[in-house]
N, C-alpha and C positions, 0 to 999 in steps of 0.2 A: 547521403554521404557516400562517397566512393571508398574512403579509407578512414574508418572510425578509429580514433586514437585510443589505445589500450583496451579495446573490446575483448581481446583474447586474454588479457592479463588481469581483469577485474576479479576479485575474490571477496565474497562476503557471505554471511549466513543470516538466517532469520534472527538468531540471537543477537548478532552484531547490530542489525537494524533496529531490533527492539530496545537495545541499550541506547541507541542513537536517538530514538523517538522522543524522549522527554526534552531533549535539547532543541526541538523544532518549535519553539513557541513564538518566533517572530513571523512565521507564515508567509514569507516571501515565496511567491510561485506556487502556492497551495490553493486549491479550490475549496471554498467554504459553501456547504449546502446542507441538504438533509436527505435522509434515506429512511423510509418507513416512519416519518415523523421524528426521527432522531437526528440531531446535529452531527454533521460529518466534516472532517477536514481531510483532503486527500490529494495525492499526487501520483502520477504514473508516467510511464514513458519506456523508452528503449531505443536501441540502435541495433545494427547488425550484430547478433550474438547474444542479446538478452532483452527481456521485457520484465517490467515490474509495476506493482501498484501497492501503495500504502494507504490505508483508510483508517483514520483515527475517529473515535467517538469520545470526545472529551468529557461529556456528562457521565458516562459509565466507565471512564478510564480504561477504554478498550482500544486495541490496535490490531489490525489484520494486515499481514504482509504477504504478498504473492510474488514469488520470483520464478523466473523460467529462463532457460537457455534457448528458447524458440520464440520467434516473432509471432504474435497472435493478438488480434483485437479483442479476444475473449477474456483477458485477464481482469479488466475492470469489472464486468459483470460477475466473474468468479469471486472476486474480492467482496463485492456487495452481498452476494449470497452467503459467503462465509461469515461476514459481519452480522448479517441478519440471524444466522443460525447461532452464532456466539451470544449475541445479545438476547435472543429469545430464550436460549437455554439458561443463561445467567439470571434472567428475571424470574425463573421458576425456583431458584434456590433461596 
C-alpha cells in the first residue's frame, strides 16, 4: 500500500484489545492451530506504521497481545514465546 488509511491515527492499548478479545468468538479470519500441544486461535498483521499479533488459548482462557509501531516479521514468534511462558508459568500454580 502506498497510502495506508488511518495508519497514523490508530490508537489502542493492550487493555483495549484484551477487553475486545472475548467478543471474538466467530473466528472469521483467525487461524486455528496448536502450539506446544495447546490449542491456539491467532491473528496478526500490520501495515506501514504498526504490527500486531493476538494469540488466544481458549482451553486455559489465556490471551497474549503484542503491539508495535515498527514493521517486523518477528512479532509472531515473540507472541508464541510469550504464550508459552505464560501457560508454563500458570500450570505451576
